[in-house]
N, CA, C and O atoms as a GROMACS GRO file, in nm:
protein
  612
    1MET      N    1   3.435  -2.834   2.660
    1MET     CA    2   3.387  -2.694   2.608
    1MET      C    3   3.368  -2.607   2.769
    1MET      O    4   3.309  -2.640   2.871
    2LYS      N    5   3.437  -2.501   2.737
    2LYS     CA    6   3.409  -2.398   2.846
    2LYS      C    7   3.281  -2.324   2.841
    2LYS      O    8   3.242  -2.274   2.736
    3PHE      N    9   3.205  -2.312   2.969
    3PHE     CA   10   3.087  -2.240   2.963
    3PHE      C   11   3.099  -2.120   3.049
    3PHE      O   12   3.158  -2.132   3.157
    4VAL      N   13   3.040  -1.981   3.004
    4VAL     CA   14   3.033  -1.850   3.065
    4VAL      C   15   2.897  -1.817   3.066
    4VAL      O   16   2.829  -1.786   2.969
    5VAL      N   17   2.859  -1.827   3.191
    5VAL     CA   18   2.718  -1.738   3.207
    5VAL      C   19   2.717  -1.580   3.201
    5VAL      O   20   2.754  -1.519   3.301
    6LEU      N   21   2.686  -1.527   3.112
    6LEU     CA   22   2.677  -1.342   3.159
    6LEU      C   23   2.586  -1.317   3.224
    6LEU      O   24   2.639  -1.253   3.315
    7ASP      N   25   2.494  -1.321   3.243
    7ASP     CA   26   2.376  -1.271   3.357
    7ASP      C   27   2.366  -1.346   3.443
    7ASP      O   28   2.369  -1.467   3.419
    8ASP      N   29   2.351  -1.299   3.569
    8ASP     CA   30   2.306  -1.400   3.667
    8ASP      C   31   2.174  -1.430   3.731
    8ASP      O   32   2.151  -1.470   3.845
    9PHE      N   33   2.094  -1.401   3.633
    9PHE     CA   34   1.962  -1.413   3.656
    9PHE      C   35   1.896  -1.570   3.666
    9PHE      O   36   1.936  -1.638   3.572
   10PRO      N   37   1.825  -1.628   3.739
   10PRO     CA   38   1.805  -1.816   3.736
   10PRO      C   39   1.702  -1.768   3.613
   10PRO      O   40   1.673  -1.650   3.597
   11SER      N   41   1.645  -1.884   3.524
   11SER     CA   42   1.545  -1.882   3.443
   11SER      C   43   1.419  -1.841   3.490
   11SER      O   44   1.350  -1.753   3.437
   12TRP      N   45   1.386  -1.912   3.601
   12TRP     CA   46   1.258  -1.869   3.649
   12TRP      C   47   1.226  -1.751   3.679
   12TRP      O   48   1.106  -1.727   3.680
   13PHE      N   49   1.341  -1.620   3.721
   13PHE     CA   50   1.350  -1.517   3.738
   13PHE      C   51   1.327  -1.437   3.624
   13PHE      O   52   1.298  -1.319   3.644
   14VAL      N   53   1.334  -1.480   3.500
   14VAL     CA   54   1.274  -1.406   3.358
   14VAL      C   55   1.168  -1.483   3.330
   14VAL      O   56   1.069  -1.413   3.305
   15TYR      N   57   1.148  -1.595   3.325
   15TYR     CA   58   1.025  -1.654   3.291
   15TYR      C   59   0.893  -1.631   3.358
   15TYR      O   60   0.792  -1.640   3.289
   16THR      N   61   0.880  -1.595   3.515
   16THR     CA   62   0.800  -1.564   3.592
   16THR      C   63   0.692  -1.423   3.507
   16THR      O   64   0.577  -1.425   3.463
   17PRO      N   65   0.810  -1.302   3.517
   17PRO     CA   66   0.755  -1.196   3.491
   17PRO      C   67   0.732  -1.191   3.331
   17PRO      O   68   0.683  -1.096   3.269
   18ALA      N   69   0.764  -1.279   3.292
   18ALA     CA   70   0.717  -1.280   3.110
   18ALA      C   71   0.593  -1.346   3.105
   18ALA      O   72   0.516  -1.290   3.026
   19ILE      N   73   0.544  -1.446   3.161
   19ILE     CA   74   0.420  -1.521   3.170
   19ILE      C   75   0.305  -1.426   3.244
   19ILE      O   76   0.186  -1.423   3.211
   20PHE      N   77   0.362  -1.353   3.344
   20PHE     CA   78   0.245  -1.261   3.403
   20PHE      C   79   0.252  -1.145   3.298
   20PHE      O   80   0.137  -1.106   3.276
   21VAL      N   81   0.340  -1.080   3.228
   21VAL     CA   82   0.325  -0.944   3.145
   21VAL      C   83   0.231  -1.042   3.028
   21VAL      O   84   0.132  -0.980   2.987
   22LEU      N   85   0.246  -1.164   2.978
   22LEU     CA   86   0.177  -1.190   2.863
   22LEU      C   87   0.039  -1.223   2.892
   22LEU      O   88  -0.043  -1.216   2.800
   23LEU      N   89   0.010  -1.253   2.991
   23LEU     CA   90  -0.137  -1.304   3.052
   23LEU      C   91  -0.214  -1.139   3.086
   23LEU      O   92  -0.334  -1.117   3.070
   24ALA      N   93  -0.128  -1.051   3.127
   24ALA     CA   94  -0.188  -0.924   3.169
   24ALA      C   95  -0.240  -0.860   3.015
   24ALA      O   96  -0.340  -0.791   3.001
   25PHE      N   97  -0.156  -0.898   2.916
   25PHE     CA   98  -0.209  -0.819   2.814
   25PHE      C   99  -0.312  -0.913   2.728
   25PHE      O  100  -0.413  -0.863   2.678
   26LEU      N  101  -0.287  -1.025   2.718
   26LEU     CA  102  -0.381  -1.130   2.660
   26LEU      C  103  -0.534  -1.123   2.746
   26LEU      O  104  -0.629  -1.181   2.692
   27ILE      N  105  -0.553  -1.064   2.858
   27ILE     CA  106  -0.679  -1.023   2.938
   27ILE      C  107  -0.719  -0.921   2.870
   27ILE      O  108  -0.829  -0.924   2.816
   28ALA      N  109  -0.613  -0.780   2.857
   28ALA     CA  110  -0.687  -0.647   2.851
   28ALA      C  111  -0.707  -0.676   2.693
   28ALA      O  112  -0.778  -0.594   2.634
   29LEU      N  113  -0.660  -0.767   2.629
   29LEU     CA  114  -0.698  -0.774   2.481
   29LEU      C  115  -0.839  -0.823   2.450
   29LEU      O  116  -0.916  -0.773   2.368
   30ALA      N  117  -0.864  -0.932   2.531
   30ALA     CA  118  -0.978  -1.033   2.548
   30ALA      C  119  -1.100  -0.913   2.586
   30ALA      O  120  -1.198  -0.902   2.513
   31LEU      N  121  -1.082  -0.829   2.702
   31LEU     CA  122  -1.176  -0.729   2.761
   31LEU      C  123  -1.196  -0.626   2.631
   31LEU      O  124  -1.308  -0.613   2.582
   32LEU      N  125  -1.099  -0.566   2.584
   32LEU     CA  126  -1.103  -0.490   2.485
   32LEU      C  127  -1.183  -0.560   2.346
   32LEU      O  128  -1.256  -0.482   2.285
   33ILE      N  129  -1.177  -0.654   2.311
   33ILE     CA  130  -1.226  -0.695   2.207
   33ILE      C  131  -1.388  -0.711   2.240
   33ILE      O  132  -1.477  -0.672   2.164
   34ARG      N  133  -1.407  -0.774   2.365
   34ARG     CA  134  -1.548  -0.783   2.435
   34ARG      C  135  -1.609  -0.688   2.417
   34ARG      O  136  -1.718  -0.692   2.360
   35SER      N  137  -1.539  -0.547   2.474
   35SER     CA  138  -1.640  -0.433   2.441
   35SER      C  139  -1.646  -0.368   2.335
   35SER      O  140  -1.732  -0.280   2.325
   36LEU      N  141  -1.562  -0.395   2.236
   36LEU     CA  142  -1.590  -0.347   2.111
   36LEU      C  143  -1.674  -0.386   1.987
   36LEU      O  144  -1.681  -0.327   1.879
   37ARG      N  145  -1.750  -0.528   2.036
   37ARG     CA  146  -1.827  -0.611   1.993
   37ARG      C  147  -1.942  -0.526   1.983
   37ARG      O  148  -1.990  -0.484   1.878
   38GLY      N  149  -1.988  -0.502   2.111
   38GLY     CA  150  -2.126  -0.420   2.144
   38GLY      C  151  -2.270  -0.479   2.095
   38GLY      O  152  -2.381  -0.425   2.101
   39ALA      N  153  -2.231  -0.608   2.043
   39ALA     CA  154  -2.341  -0.669   1.964
   39ALA      C  155  -2.470  -0.716   2.102
   39ALA      O  156  -2.590  -0.690   2.106
   40ASP      N  157  -2.400  -0.776   2.180
   40ASP     CA  158  -2.483  -0.788   2.326
   40ASP      C  159  -2.543  -0.675   2.390
   40ASP      O  160  -2.466  -0.580   2.405
   41ASP      N  161  -2.638  -0.663   2.425
   41ASP     CA  162  -2.700  -0.551   2.476
   41ASP      C  163  -2.698  -0.581   2.674
   41ASP      O  164  -2.763  -0.517   2.756
   42SER      N  165  -2.618  -0.676   2.697
   42SER     CA  166  -2.634  -0.714   2.856
   42SER      C  167  -2.564  -0.601   2.922
   42SER      O  168  -2.490  -0.516   2.873
   43ARG      N  169  -2.607  -0.620   3.054
   43ARG     CA  170  -2.533  -0.516   3.144
   43ARG      C  171  -2.391  -0.516   3.165
   43ARG      O  172  -2.325  -0.414   3.178
   44ALA      N  173  -2.348  -0.626   3.167
   44ALA     CA  174  -2.204  -0.667   3.190
   44ALA      C  175  -2.139  -0.607   3.046
   44ALA      O  176  -2.037  -0.539   3.056
   45SER      N  177  -2.191  -0.629   2.929
   45SER     CA  178  -2.124  -0.569   2.816
   45SER      C  179  -2.132  -0.419   2.832
   45SER      O  180  -2.034  -0.348   2.812
   46ARG      N  181  -2.238  -0.378   2.864
   46ARG     CA  182  -2.231  -0.218   2.861
   46ARG      C  183  -2.135  -0.139   2.988
   46ARG      O  184  -2.087  -0.026   2.972
   47GLY      N  185  -2.119  -0.221   3.114
   47GLY     CA  186  -2.012  -0.200   3.191
   47GLY      C  187  -1.890  -0.182   3.155
   47GLY      O  188  -1.827  -0.077   3.169
   48ILE      N  189  -1.839  -0.312   3.094
   48ILE     CA  190  -1.697  -0.299   3.006
   48ILE      C  191  -1.693  -0.162   2.904
   48ILE      O  192  -1.598  -0.084   2.901
   49ALA      N  193  -1.789  -0.151   2.841
   49ALA     CA  194  -1.799  -0.067   2.738
   49ALA      C  195  -1.753   0.085   2.780
   49ALA      O  196  -1.710   0.168   2.700
   50ARG      N  197  -1.771   0.110   2.931
   50ARG     CA  198  -1.778   0.229   3.003
   50ARG      C  199  -1.617   0.235   3.026
   50ARG      O  200  -1.568   0.337   3.075
   51PHE      N  201  -1.545   0.139   2.997
   51PHE     CA  202  -1.401   0.150   3.027
   51PHE      C  203  -1.305   0.129   2.929
   51PHE      O  204  -1.195   0.077   2.945
   52ARG      N  205  -1.359   0.175   2.818
   52ARG     CA  206  -1.286   0.133   2.671
   52ARG      C  207  -1.161   0.209   2.675
   52ARG      O  208  -1.059   0.144   2.653
   53PRO      N  209  -1.148   0.349   2.702
   53PRO     CA  210  -1.037   0.420   2.721
   53PRO      C  211  -0.935   0.364   2.826
   53PRO      O  212  -0.816   0.396   2.818
   54GLN      N  213  -0.975   0.294   2.907
   54GLN     CA  214  -0.867   0.272   2.972
   54GLN      C  215  -0.802   0.100   2.935
   54GLN      O  216  -0.688   0.056   2.951
   55LEU      N  217  -0.930   0.030   2.878
   55LEU     CA  218  -0.879  -0.108   2.841
   55LEU      C  219  -0.776  -0.049   2.681
   55LEU      O  220  -0.675  -0.115   2.658
   56TRP      N  221  -0.802   0.043   2.606
   56TRP     CA  222  -0.714   0.074   2.519
   56TRP      C  223  -0.594   0.080   2.556
   56TRP      O  224  -0.500   0.026   2.497
   57PHE      N  225  -0.584   0.163   2.683
   57PHE     CA  226  -0.408   0.225   2.725
   57PHE      C  227  -0.392   0.061   2.794
   57PHE      O  228  -0.285   0.010   2.760
   58PHE      N  229  -0.469  -0.021   2.874
   58PHE     CA  230  -0.365  -0.118   2.919
   58PHE      C  231  -0.325  -0.219   2.821
   58PHE      O  232  -0.231  -0.297   2.830
   59THR      N  233  -0.431  -0.202   2.704
   59THR     CA  234  -0.373  -0.297   2.583
   59THR      C  235  -0.249  -0.280   2.502
   59THR      O  236  -0.179  -0.373   2.460
   60ILE      N  237  -0.227  -0.139   2.482
   60ILE     CA  238  -0.098  -0.080   2.413
   60ILE      C  239  -0.002  -0.100   2.514
   60ILE      O  240   0.099  -0.156   2.472
   61ALA      N  241  -0.001  -0.069   2.643
   61ALA     CA  242   0.083  -0.069   2.775
   61ALA      C  243   0.131  -0.246   2.755
   61ALA      O  244   0.251  -0.274   2.753
   62GLY      N  245   0.047  -0.330   2.745
   62GLY     CA  246   0.086  -0.471   2.768
   62GLY      C  247   0.159  -0.501   2.643
   62GLY      O  248   0.268  -0.556   2.651
   63ALA      N  249   0.095  -0.463   2.503
   63ALA     CA  250   0.194  -0.511   2.402
   63ALA      C  251   0.326  -0.459   2.408
   63ALA      O  252   0.424  -0.532   2.396
   64MET      N  253   0.335  -0.321   2.428
   64MET     CA  254   0.462  -0.263   2.459
   64MET      C  255   0.556  -0.335   2.549
   64MET      O  256   0.678  -0.334   2.532
   65ALA      N  257   0.494  -0.400   2.648
   65ALA     CA  258   0.545  -0.478   2.768
   65ALA      C  259   0.623  -0.585   2.706
   65ALA      O  260   0.746  -0.596   2.708
   66VAL      N  261   0.529  -0.669   2.647
   66VAL     CA  262   0.556  -0.829   2.575
   66VAL      C  263   0.662  -0.753   2.458
   66VAL      O  264   0.768  -0.814   2.466
   67TRP      N  265   0.668  -0.695   2.402
   67TRP     CA  266   0.771  -0.649   2.286
   67TRP      C  267   0.922  -0.647   2.369
   67TRP      O  268   1.020  -0.719   2.348
   68PHE      N  269   0.905  -0.536   2.472
   68PHE     CA  270   1.037  -0.541   2.544
   68PHE      C  271   1.078  -0.651   2.590
   68PHE      O  272   1.190  -0.687   2.552
   69MET      N  273   1.024  -0.715   2.658
   69MET     CA  274   1.057  -0.841   2.718
   69MET      C  275   1.119  -0.936   2.629
   69MET      O  276   1.229  -0.990   2.643
   70ALA      N  277   1.026  -0.950   2.523
   70ALA     CA  278   1.083  -1.055   2.405
   70ALA      C  279   1.216  -0.997   2.356
   70ALA      O  280   1.313  -1.073   2.354
   71SER      N  281   1.230  -0.865   2.316
   71SER     CA  282   1.341  -0.820   2.236
   71SER      C  283   1.446  -0.799   2.346
   71SER      O  284   1.558  -0.814   2.296
   72SER      N  285   1.450  -0.774   2.458
   72SER     CA  286   1.578  -0.777   2.526
   72SER      C  287   1.618  -0.881   2.624
   72SER      O  288   1.716  -0.885   2.698
   73MET      N  289   1.498  -0.980   2.604
   73MET     CA  290   1.559  -1.135   2.696
   73MET      C  291   1.554  -1.222   2.616
   73MET      O  292   1.656  -1.290   2.631
   74PHE      N  293   1.489  -1.262   2.535
   74PHE     CA  294   1.478  -1.366   2.470
   74PHE      C  295   1.521  -1.375   2.305
   74PHE      O  296   1.525  -1.484   2.249
   75PHE      N  297   1.545  -1.273   2.249
   75PHE     CA  298   1.609  -1.264   2.118
   75PHE      C  299   1.784  -1.212   2.141
   75PHE      O  300   1.852  -1.171   2.046
   76HIS      N  301   1.826  -1.221   2.262
   76HIS     CA  302   1.961  -1.199   2.299
   76HIS      C  303   2.026  -1.341   2.363
   76HIS      O  304   1.952  -1.423   2.417
   77PHE      N  305   2.148  -1.358   2.354
   77PHE     CA  306   2.211  -1.487   2.407
   77PHE      C  307   2.247  -1.444   2.550
   77PHE      O  308   2.274  -1.328   2.582
   78HIS      N  309   2.244  -1.548   2.634
   78HIS     CA  310   2.252  -1.551   2.786
   78HIS      C  311   2.398  -1.583   2.825
   78HIS      O  312   2.465  -1.527   2.912
   79ALA      N  313   2.436  -1.692   2.736
   79ALA     CA  314   2.557  -1.786   2.775
   79ALA      C  315   2.629  -1.805   2.662
   79ALA      O  316   2.571  -1.805   2.553
   80VAL      N  317   2.773  -1.824   2.674
   80VAL     CA  318   2.894  -1.874   2.580
   80VAL      C  319   2.947  -1.974   2.631
   80VAL      O  320   2.995  -1.984   2.744
   81GLY      N  321   2.936  -2.080   2.519
   81GLY     CA  322   3.031  -2.216   2.539
   81GLY      C  323   3.119  -2.205   2.432
   81GLY      O  324   3.094  -2.170   2.316
   82PHE      N  325   3.243  -2.246   2.491
   82PHE     CA  326   3.321  -2.248   2.352
   82PHE      C  327   3.459  -2.367   2.365
   82PHE      O  328   3.503  -2.417   2.468
   83ASP      N  329   3.488  -2.381   2.274
   83ASP     CA  330   3.636  -2.480   2.254
   83ASP      C  331   3.711  -2.478   2.165
   83ASP      O  332   3.660  -2.406   2.079
   84PRO      N  333   3.833  -2.527   2.122
   84PRO     CA  334   3.901  -2.451   1.970
   84PRO      C  335   3.872  -2.480   1.868
   84PRO      O  336   3.950  -2.482   1.773
   85LEU      N  337   3.738  -2.515   1.862
   85LEU     CA  338   3.675  -2.548   1.704
   85LEU      C  339   3.534  -2.457   1.710
   85LEU      O  340   3.486  -2.404   1.610
   86HIS      N  341   3.488  -2.449   1.811
   86HIS     CA  342   3.329  -2.380   1.817
   86HIS      C  343   3.319  -2.264   1.906
   86HIS      O  344   3.390  -2.230   2.000
   87VAL      N  345   3.220  -2.216   1.858
   87VAL     CA  346   3.147  -2.098   2.000
   87VAL      C  347   3.013  -2.149   1.969
   87VAL      O  348   2.977  -2.184   1.856
   88GLU      N  349   2.940  -2.151   2.080
   88GLU     CA  350   2.802  -2.184   2.123
   88GLU      C  351   2.737  -2.080   2.164
   88GLU      O  352   2.797  -2.053   2.268
   89LEU      N  353   2.653  -2.003   2.152
   89LEU     CA  354   2.556  -1.892   2.203
   89LEU      C  355   2.425  -1.977   2.253
   89LEU      O  356   2.355  -2.053   2.186
   90TYR      N  357   2.416  -1.947   2.370
   90TYR     CA  358   2.298  -2.010   2.447
   90TYR      C  359   2.183  -1.898   2.464
   90TYR      O  360   2.218  -1.785   2.498
   91TYR      N  361   2.054  -1.927   2.443
   91TYR     CA  362   1.925  -1.853   2.414
   91TYR      C  363   1.843  -1.911   2.539
   91TYR      O  364   1.852  -2.028   2.577
   92LEU      N  365   1.775  -1.829   2.587
   92LEU     CA  366   1.658  -1.882   2.660
   92LEU      C  367   1.544  -1.951   2.532
   92LEU      O  368   1.569  -1.961   2.411
   93TRP      N  369   1.424  -1.989   2.599
   93TRP     CA  370   1.355  -2.117   2.561
   93TRP      C  371   1.291  -2.086   2.378
   93TRP      O  372   1.289  -2.183   2.303
   94PRO      N  373   1.254  -1.976   2.335
   94PRO     CA  374   1.193  -1.984   2.236
   94PRO      C  375   1.318  -2.000   2.098
   94PRO      O  376   1.278  -2.032   1.986
   95GLN      N  377   1.433  -1.980   2.118
   95GLN     CA  378   1.564  -1.986   2.041
   95GLN      C  379   1.645  -2.096   2.076
   95GLN      O  380   1.693  -2.110   2.189
   96PRO      N  381   1.663  -2.180   1.975
   96PRO     CA  382   1.775  -2.276   1.991
   96PRO      C  383   1.930  -2.213   2.015
   96PRO      O  384   1.968  -2.105   1.969
   97SER      N  385   1.994  -2.286   2.081
   97SER     CA  386   2.138  -2.222   2.084
   97SER      C  387   2.188  -2.219   1.948
   97SER      O  388   2.130  -2.282   1.860
   98VAL      N  389   2.289  -2.153   1.924
   98VAL     CA  390   2.373  -2.112   1.768
   98VAL      C  391   2.491  -2.165   1.802
   98VAL      O  392   2.549  -2.132   1.906
   99VAL      N  393   2.538  -2.253   1.716
   99VAL     CA  394   2.691  -2.298   1.698
   99VAL      C  395   2.762  -2.235   1.584
   99VAL      O  396   2.718  -2.252   1.470
  100ILE      N  397   2.872  -2.161   1.606
  100ILE     CA  398   2.922  -2.116   1.518
  100ILE      C  399   3.079  -2.166   1.518
  100ILE      O  400   3.144  -2.191   1.619
  101ASP      N  401   3.125  -2.176   1.383
  101ASP     CA  402   3.267  -2.241   1.358
  101ASP      C  403   3.354  -2.105   1.404
  101ASP      O  404   3.311  -1.996   1.366
  102ARG      N  405   3.468  -2.111   1.481
  102ARG     CA  406   3.558  -2.010   1.542
  102ARG      C  407   3.631  -1.933   1.395
  102ARG      O  408   3.673  -1.817   1.402
  103SER      N  409   3.638  -2.007   1.275
  103SER     CA  410   3.676  -1.979   1.162
  103SER      C  411   3.584  -1.838   1.101
  103SER      O  412   3.626  -1.746   1.031
  104GLU      N  413   3.444  -1.861   1.158
  104GLU     CA  414   3.365  -1.752   1.097
  104GLU      C  415   3.359  -1.643   1.164
  104GLU      O  416   3.324  -1.542   1.103
  105VAL      N  417   3.387  -1.634   1.289
  105VAL     CA  418   3.406  -1.518   1.372
  105VAL      C  419   3.501  -1.435   1.364
  105VAL      O  420   3.621  -1.457   1.384
  106VAL      N  421   3.430  -1.297   1.320
  106VAL     CA  422   3.541  -1.196   1.307
  106VAL      C  423   3.578  -1.096   1.385
  106VAL      O  424   3.677  -1.027   1.359
  107ASP      N  425   3.504  -1.079   1.488
  107ASP     CA  426   3.482  -0.991   1.613
  107ASP      C  427   3.443  -1.047   1.717
  107ASP      O  428   3.368  -1.141   1.690
  108VAL      N  429   3.465  -1.028   1.857
  108VAL     CA  430   3.415  -1.014   1.956
  108VAL      C  431   3.456  -0.914   2.045
  108VAL      O  432   3.573  -0.902   2.082
  109LYS      N  433   3.356  -0.834   2.085
  109LYS     CA  434   3.380  -0.697   2.177
  109LYS      C  435   3.263  -0.660   2.293
  109LYS      O  436   3.146  -0.700   2.288
  110LEU      N  437   3.315  -0.580   2.391
  110LEU     CA  438   3.240  -0.562   2.488
  110LEU      C  439   3.173  -0.410   2.451
  110LEU      O  440   3.247  -0.319   2.413
  111SER      N  441   3.041  -0.392   2.462
  111SER     CA  442   3.004  -0.279   2.453
  111SER      C  443   2.929  -0.220   2.572
  111SER      O  444   2.816  -0.255   2.607
  112ARG      N  445   3.015  -0.114   2.638
  112ARG     CA  446   2.990  -0.072   2.768
  112ARG      C  447   2.827   0.006   2.772
  112ARG      O  448   2.788   0.078   2.681
  113GLY      N  449   2.779  -0.014   2.846
  113GLY     CA  450   2.653   0.057   2.911
  113GLY      C  451   2.662   0.148   3.024
  113GLY      O  452   2.756   0.148   3.103
  114ALA      N  453   2.549   0.237   3.030
  114ALA     CA  454   2.581   0.365   3.132
  114ALA      C  455   2.538   0.310   3.261
  114ALA      O  456   2.596   0.354   3.360
  115ARG      N  457   2.438   0.211   3.279
  115ARG     CA  458   2.427   0.177   3.414
  115ARG      C  459   2.485   0.038   3.453
  115ARG      O  460   2.536   0.006   3.561
  116THR      N  461   2.466  -0.043   3.336
  116THR     CA  462   2.527  -0.186   3.342
  116THR      C  463   2.662  -0.179   3.279
  116THR      O  464   2.706  -0.075   3.229
  117CYS      N  465   2.730  -0.299   3.284
  117CYS     CA  466   2.859  -0.327   3.234
  117CYS      C  467   2.837  -0.311   3.063
  117CYS      O  468   2.906  -0.254   2.977
  118GLY      N  469   2.747  -0.365   3.058
  118GLY     CA  470   2.688  -0.353   2.873
  118GLY      C  471   2.646  -0.502   2.817
  118GLY      O  472   2.576  -0.588   2.869
  119HIS      N  473   2.713  -0.500   2.694
  119HIS     CA  474   2.637  -0.635   2.620
  119HIS      C  475   2.775  -0.665   2.530
  119HIS      O  476   2.866  -0.590   2.494
  120LEU      N  477   2.751  -0.810   2.508
  120LEU     CA  478   2.883  -0.862   2.419
  120LEU      C  479   2.842  -0.876   2.288
  120LEU      O  480   2.727  -0.907   2.259
  121GLU      N  481   2.918  -0.859   2.217
  121GLU     CA  482   2.867  -0.853   2.074
  121GLU      C  483   2.956  -0.943   1.980
  121GLU      O  484   3.069  -0.903   1.950
  122VAL      N  485   2.915  -1.048   1.939
  122VAL     CA  486   2.996  -1.166   1.848
  122VAL      C  487   2.965  -1.136   1.696
  122VAL      O  488   2.855  -1.174   1.654
  123ALA      N  489   3.043  -1.078   1.619
  123ALA     CA  490   3.012  -1.087   1.484
  123ALA      C  491   3.070  -1.188   1.416
  123ALA      O  492   3.167  -1.241   1.469
  124THR      N  493   3.026  -1.234   1.290
  124THR     CA  494   3.050  -1.310   1.203
  124THR      C  495   3.046  -1.257   1.068
  124THR      O  496   2.986  -1.152   1.047
  125ARG      N  497   3.100  -1.317   0.980
  125ARG     CA  498   3.088  -1.260   0.858
  125ARG      C  499   2.952  -1.222   0.817
  125ARG      O  500   2.935  -1.110   0.770
  126HIS      N  501   2.854  -1.304   0.829
  126HIS     CA  502   2.734  -1.269   0.779
  126HIS      C  503   2.611  -1.238   0.920
  126HIS      O  504   2.492  -1.234   0.888
  127GLU      N  505   2.638  -1.225   1.020
  127GLU     CA  506   2.556  -1.197   1.140
  127GLU      C  507   2.628  -1.138   1.249
  127GLU      O  508   2.744  -1.163   1.280
  128LEU      N  509   2.537  -1.046   1.313
  128LEU     CA  510   2.565  -0.999   1.450
  128LEU      C  511   2.524  -1.053   1.548
  128LEU      O  512   2.402  -1.039   1.544
  129TYR      N  513   2.559  -1.122   1.659
  129TYR     CA  514   2.500  -1.188   1.776
  129TYR      C  515   2.502  -1.086   1.902
  129TYR      O  516   2.616  -1.061   1.940
  130VAL      N  517   2.412  -1.032   1.963
  130VAL     CA  518   2.413  -0.938   2.069
  130VAL      C  519   2.352  -1.031   2.212
  130VAL      O  520   2.246  -1.094   2.218
  131SER      N  521   2.443  -1.019   2.307
  131SER     CA  522   2.367  -1.076   2.454
  131SER      C  523   2.276  -0.974   2.521
  131SER      O  524   2.243  -0.864   2.478
  132VAL      N  525   2.251  -1.019   2.610
  132VAL     CA  526   2.169  -0.948   2.705
  132VAL      C  527   2.253  -0.850   2.782
  132VAL      O  528   2.373  -0.860   2.808
  133ASN      N  529   2.172  -0.754   2.812
  133ASN     CA  530   2.273  -0.667   2.926
  133ASN      C  531   2.306  -0.719   3.052
  133ASN      O  532   2.210  -0.743   3.125
  134PHE      N  533   2.435  -0.745   3.100
  134PHE     CA  534   2.444  -0.778   3.234
  134PHE      C  535   2.530  -0.670   3.310
  134PHE      O  536   2.598  -0.580   3.260
  135LYS      N  537   2.514  -0.699   3.436
  135LYS     CA  538   2.580  -0.600   3.557
  135LYS      C  539   2.736  -0.640   3.581
  135LYS      O  540   2.814  -0.544   3.578
  136LYS      N  541   2.781  -0.745   3.601
  136LYS     CA  542   2.895  -0.784   3.648
  136LYS      C  543   2.993  -0.808   3.540
  136LYS      O  544   2.961  -0.892   3.456
  137CYS      N  545   3.107  -0.749   3.527
  137CYS     CA  546   3.186  -0.756   3.385
  137CYS      C  547   3.302  -0.849   3.411
  137CYS      O  548   3.378  -0.887   3.321
  138ASP      N  549   3.311  -0.885   3.537
  138ASP     CA  550   3.399  -1.004   3.557
  138ASP      C  551   3.376  -1.122   3.434
  138ASP      O  552   3.468  -1.141   3.355
  139ASN      N  553   3.258  -1.195   3.424
  139ASN     CA  554   3.241  -1.291   3.332
  139ASN      C  555   3.288  -1.272   3.203
  139ASN      O  556   3.332  -1.363   3.133
  140ALA      N  557   3.275  -1.127   3.164
  140ALA     CA  558   3.290  -1.121   3.027
  140ALA      C  559   3.430  -1.093   3.006
  140ALA      O  560   3.489  -1.129   2.904
  141ALA      N  561   3.489  -1.023   3.109
  141ALA     CA  562   3.606  -0.987   3.085
  141ALA      C  563   3.708  -1.133   3.098
  141ALA      O  564   3.819  -1.133   3.044
  142ALA      N  565   3.670  -1.224   3.157
  142ALA     CA  566   3.729  -1.366   3.142
  142ALA      C  567   3.692  -1.428   3.014
  142ALA      O  568   3.778  -1.483   2.944
  143LEU      N  569   3.570  -1.422   2.981
  143LEU     CA  570   3.558  -1.459   2.823
  143LEU      C  571   3.662  -1.393   2.724
  143LEU      O  572   3.726  -1.461   2.644
  144LEU      N  573   3.675  -1.254   2.735
  144LEU     CA  574   3.744  -1.185   2.640
  144LEU      C  575   3.888  -1.216   2.658
  144LEU      O  576   3.956  -1.198   2.557
  145LYS      N  577   3.960  -1.264   2.775
  145LYS     CA  578   4.070  -1.314   2.765
  145LYS      C  579   4.078  -1.442   2.702
  145LYS      O  580   4.168  -1.469   2.623
  146GLU      N  581   4.001  -1.512   2.728
  146GLU     CA  582   4.019  -1.670   2.685
  146GLU      C  583   4.012  -1.652   2.528
  146GLU      O  584   4.097  -1.711   2.462
  147LEU      N  585   3.928  -1.584   2.468
  147LEU     CA  586   3.927  -1.568   2.332
  147LEU      C  587   3.993  -1.436   2.277
  147LEU      O  588   3.973  -1.324   2.325
  148PRO      N  589   4.062  -1.460   2.183
  148PRO     CA  590   4.113  -1.331   2.107
  148PRO      C  591   4.006  -1.279   2.038
  148PRO      O  592   3.901  -1.338   2.011
  149GLN      N  593   4.036  -1.163   2.010
  149GLN     CA  594   3.922  -1.029   1.990
  149GLN      C  595   3.915  -1.016   1.838
  149GLN      O  596   3.813  -0.980   1.779
  150ARG      N  597   4.044  -1.050   1.771
  150ARG     CA  598   4.039  -1.030   1.616
  150ARG      C  599   4.086  -1.147   1.559
  150ARG      O  600   4.159  -1.234   1.607
  151GLY      N  601   4.012  -1.134   1.408
  151GLY     CA  602   4.051  -1.256   1.312
  151GLY      C  603   4.059  -1.412   1.375
  151GLY      O  604   4.151  -1.462   1.440
  152GLY      N  605   3.947  -1.463   1.338
  152GLY     CA  606   3.967  -1.619   1.384
  152GLY      C  607   3.916  -1.659   1.529
  152GLY      O  608   3.893  -1.778   1.552
  153LEU      N  609   3.898  -1.572   1.620
  153LEU     CA  610   3.855  -1.591   1.759
  153LEU      C  611   3.958  -1.658   1.798
  153LEU      O  612   3.965  -1.697   1.915
   0.00000   0.00000   0.00000
């Protein structure tokens, strides 16, 4: 099976910021919940309640950052493996890799981006799989040369 990695980031380079963003969101959420409870009249509770508008901002910003990281890095494939019978799309941790029969693939194309090379789209009869954005077009160009773009991949 031939294997082509589309993005050139090592996995620790993706997971480290993702864990940091998730922890920051969870801390902001915990502090916001603590300030909203207000049942405790201690000094610490009143001190946190003073910063409630900032906590709302950091909680919403953290939620948006978690959503962005999850949608752009963890729900798009990062590598492609292929042989004469199958195409396998490799995802990062939460999703397992997807194995597609070549007869199911309808189209493979490169969608160009403004600042990056773009992303690869693999269309089957039932679903569209999208890769992460990548900067170097060399790997995608080699992949597109190896795989015919129309009908039966």
